[in-house]
C-alpha positions as CSV (number, residue, x, y, z in Angstrom):
1,X,10.6,-15.4,-7.0
2,X,9.4,-14.9,-10.5
3,X,6.3,-16.5,-11.9
4,X,8.1,-19.5,-13.5
5,X,9.7,-20.3,-10.2
6,X,6.3,-20.0,-8.3
7,X,4.8,-22.3,-11.2
8,X,7.5,-24.9,-10.6
9,X,7.4,-24.7,-6.9
10,X,3.7,-24.5,-5.9
11,X,2.2,-27.7,-5.2
12,X,-0.6,-29.0,-3.2
13,X,0.6,-29.5,0.3
14,X,-0.3,-32.9,2.0
15,X,1.6,-32.3,5.3
16,X,1.6,-29.2,7.3
17,X,3.8,-28.3,10.2
18,X,1.3,-27.9,13.1
19,X,3.8,-26.0,15.2
20,X,4.3,-23.0,12.8
21,X,1.8,-20.3,12.6
22,X,1.4,-18.0,9.7
23,X,2.7,-14.5,10.3
24,X,0.1,-11.8,9.8
25,X,2.2,-9.8,7.4
26,X,2.3,-12.9,5.1
27,X,-1.3,-13.7,5.4
28,X,-2.1,-10.0,4.6
29,X,0.1,-10.1,1.4
30,X,-1.6,-13.1,0.3
31,X,-5.1,-11.7,0.8
32,X,-4.1,-8.4,-0.8
33,X,-2.9,-10.2,-4.0
34,X,-6.4,-12.2,-4.1
35,X,-8.2,-9.0,-4.0
36,X,-6.2,-7.9,-7.2
37,X,-7.4,-10.9,-9.2
38,X,-9.3,-9.9,-12.4
39,X,-13.0,-11.0,-12.6
40,X,-15.7,-10.4,-15.2
41,X,-16.9,-6.9,-15.1
42,X,-14.6,-6.5,-12.0
43,X,-17.7,-8.0,-10.2
44,X,-15.6,-10.3,-7.9
45,X,-18.5,-12.6,-7.2
46,X,-16.9,-14.4,-4.2
47,X,-16.0,-14.0,-0.6
48,X,-13.1,-15.5,1.1
49,X,-13.5,-16.2,5.1
50,X,-10.3,-16.6,6.7
51,X,-10.4,-19.1,9.5
52,X,-7.9,-19.4,12.2
53,X,-7.5,-21.3,15.7
54,X,-10.4,-23.5,16.7
55,X,-12.5,-22.3,13.8
56,X,-9.8,-23.4,11.2
57,X,-9.8,-26.8,12.9
58,X,-13.5,-27.2,12.9
59,X,-13.7,-26.2,9.1
60,X,-10.8,-28.6,8.3
61,X,-12.8,-31.3,10.1
62,X,-15.6,-30.6,7.7
63,X,-13.3,-31.6,4.9
64,X,-12.3,-35.1,6.2
65,X,-15.3,-37.4,5.6
66,X,-14.5,-40.7,4.1
67,X,-10.9,-40.4,5.1
68,X,-10.3,-37.5,2.7
69,X,-8.0,-34.5,3.6
70,X,-6.6,-35.5,7.0
71,X,-3.7,-33.4,6.5
72,X,-6.0,-30.4,6.7
73,X,-6.4,-30.7,10.4
74,X,-2.7,-29.5,10.7
75,X,-3.2,-26.4,8.7
76,X,-3.1,-23.3,10.9
77,X,-5.2,-21.3,8.5
78,X,-8.2,-22.4,6.5
79,X,-9.9,-20.1,3.8
80,X,-13.4,-20.8,2.8
81,X,-14.4,-19.5,-0.6
82,X,-18.1,-18.9,-1.1
83,X,-20.1,-17.4,-3.9
84,X,-21.3,-13.9,-3.9
85,X,-23.5,-11.8,-6.3
86,X,-22.4,-11.0,-9.8
87,X,-22.6,-7.3,-10.8
88,X,-25.7,-6.6,-13.0
89,X,-23.4,-6.5,-16.1
90,X,-21.8,-9.8,-15.3
91,X,-25.0,-11.4,-14.4
92,X,-26.5,-10.5,-17.8
93,X,-23.5,-11.5,-19.6
94,X,-23.5,-14.9,-17.9
95,X,-27.1,-15.4,-18.9
96,X,-26.7,-14.2,-22.4
97,X,-23.4,-16.2,-23.2
98,X,-24.5,-19.3,-21.1
99,X,-21.2,-19.1,-19.3
100,X,-20.5,-19.5,-15.5
101,X,-18.3,-16.5,-15.0
102,X,-18.6,-16.9,-11.2
103,X,-16.6,-20.2,-11.3
104,X,-14.0,-18.8,-13.9
105,X,-13.6,-15.7,-11.5
106,X,-13.2,-18.0,-8.4
107,X,-10.8,-20.0,-10.1
108,X,-8.7,-16.9,-11.0
109,X,-8.7,-15.4,-7.4
110,X,-7.6,-18.7,-6.0
111,X,-4.8,-19.1,-8.7
112,X,-3.7,-15.5,-7.3
113,X,-4.0,-16.6,-3.7
114,X,-1.9,-19.8,-4.1
115,X,0.6,-18.1,-6.2
116,X,1.3,-15.5,-3.8
117,X,1.3,-18.0,-0.9
118,X,4.1,-19.8,-2.6
119,X,6.0,-16.5,-3.1
120,X,5.7,-16.0,0.6
121,X,7.2,-19.4,1.5
122,X,3.7,-20.8,2.5
123,X,2.1,-23.8,1.2
124,X,-1.6,-24.5,0.2
125,X,-3.9,-27.0,-1.0
126,X,-7.2,-26.4,-2.7
127,X,-10.0,-28.7,-1.5
128,X,-13.1,-29.6,-3.2
129,X,-14.2,-32.5,-0.8
130,X,-16.2,-30.8,2.0
131,X,-19.5,-30.6,4.0
132,X,-21.0,-27.5,2.4
133,X,-23.8,-27.2,5.0
134,X,-21.6,-27.7,8.0
135,X,-19.1,-25.0,6.8
136,X,-21.8,-22.7,5.8
137,X,-22.9,-22.8,9.6
138,X,-19.5,-22.7,11.1
139,X,-18.7,-19.6,9.1
140,X,-22.2,-17.9,9.1
141,X,-22.4,-18.0,5.4
142,X,-25.6,-17.6,3.4
143,X,-24.0,-18.6,0.0
144,X,-22.7,-21.9,-1.0
145,X,-18.9,-22.8,-0.4
146,X,-17.2,-23.6,-3.6
147,X,-13.6,-24.4,-2.3
148,X,-11.6,-24.6,0.9
149,X,-7.9,-23.9,1.0
150,X,-5.5,-24.9,3.7
151,X,-2.6,-22.5,4.3
152,X,0.6,-22.9,6.3
153,X,4.1,-24.2,6.2
154,X,4.7,-27.5,4.7
155,X,6.3,-30.0,7.1
156,X,9.9,-31.1,6.2
157,X,8.3,-34.5,5.0
158,X,6.3,-32.7,2.3
159,X,9.2,-32.5,-0.3
160,X,8.8,-31.0,-3.7
161,X,7.4,-33.7,-6.2
162,X,8.1,-33.8,-9.9
163,X,5.3,-32.3,-11.9
164,X,3.3,-34.9,-13.8
165,X,1.6,-32.8,-16.7
166,X,0.4,-33.7,-20.4
167,X,2.9,-33.0,-23.0
168,X,2.9,-29.4,-24.1
169,X,1.5,-30.1,-27.6
170,X,-1.2,-32.3,-26.2
171,X,-2.7,-29.0,-24.5
172,X,-1.4,-26.2,-26.6
173,X,-2.0,-25.6,-30.3
174,X,-0.7,-22.5,-32.0
175,X,-2.5,-21.3,-35.2
176,X,-1.6,-18.5,-37.4
């Protein structure tokens, strides 16, 4: 699968097949691609906690308040993305340039993770609605949680949806 195919086929999964486990080799490939993501000063200011089994279910439950993300309960793998320290150089750059490189770096790493998952035939959903304190406790984390990613096989009901995007020239300007 080339990158264009990944971009066209990757979508947020809203219905997982709870009977299909993620094979260890596919999960390993996804995680290895994540480690390769670029980051400011190569500081990789994040940590990915992979939750399986009952822990995955408990973390998923911490994403479902107010009726949100109920589909997450069927995902066999839940990955918690938390902050980690910058390298000294990246921290200095962030202060001087008033830029949050950590959030940018987390976004890039998650893009690598979700793209490789798609290439492996897996589905993902990036969740921003969650109980930070509860997940920190469940995963024994000291740093704040920034994202939670569900990972698994989509159920047959989760059909590929048409991409709804802004028009190309509304978000792209080429200047010479």
